[in-house]
C-alpha positions in Angstrom: 27.0 23.8 -14.6 26.1 23.7 -10.8 23.9 26.2 -9.1 24.9 28.1 -5.9 22.5 26.5 -3.8 24.0 22.9 -4.7 27.6 23.9 -4.4 26.8 25.3 -0.8 24.7 21.9 0.0 27.8 19.9 -1.2 30.0 22.0 0.9 27.6 21.7 4.1 27.7 17.7 3.8 31.5 17.9 3.3 31.6 19.7 6.6 29.4 17.7 8.2 31.0 14.2 7.0 34.2 15.9 8.5 32.7 16.6 11.8 31.4 13.1 12.2 34.4 11.4 11.4 36.4 13.8 13.9 34.1 12.9 16.7 34.1 9.3 15.7 37.9 9.4 16.2 38.0 11.2 19.2 35.5 8.6 21.0 37.9 5.7 20.1 40.8 7.4 21.5 39.0 8.3 24.6 37.1 4.9 25.1 40.6 3.1 24.7 42.2 5.6 27.2 39.3 4.8 29.7 39.7 1.1 28.9 43.5 1.2 30.0 42.4 3.2 33.0 40.1 0.5 34.3 42.4 -2.5 33.3 45.4 -0.2 35.7 42.9 0.1 38.5 41.7 -3.5 38.2 45.4 -4.6 38.3 46.1 -2.7 41.3 43.3 -4.0 43.1 44.1 -7.7 42.3 47.7 -7.1 43.6 46.6 -5.3 46.7 44.1 -8.4 47.1 47.2 -10.7 46.9 49.2 -9.1 49.5 46.3 -9.2 51.8 45.5 -13.0 51.7 46.1 -15.0 54.8 46.4 -18.3 53.9 
């Protein structure tokens, strides 16, 4: 039979793993969103530069 301390330790470990997973998934979404924003900004700059060419 498990002791109370080992049950608490197991619950704490599960909580830590779930928290780490949540932060990792949130980070992935943030990074993907930031990449899309940077890409859109780069495309806008490129289009503006194409319009301003004098040749």
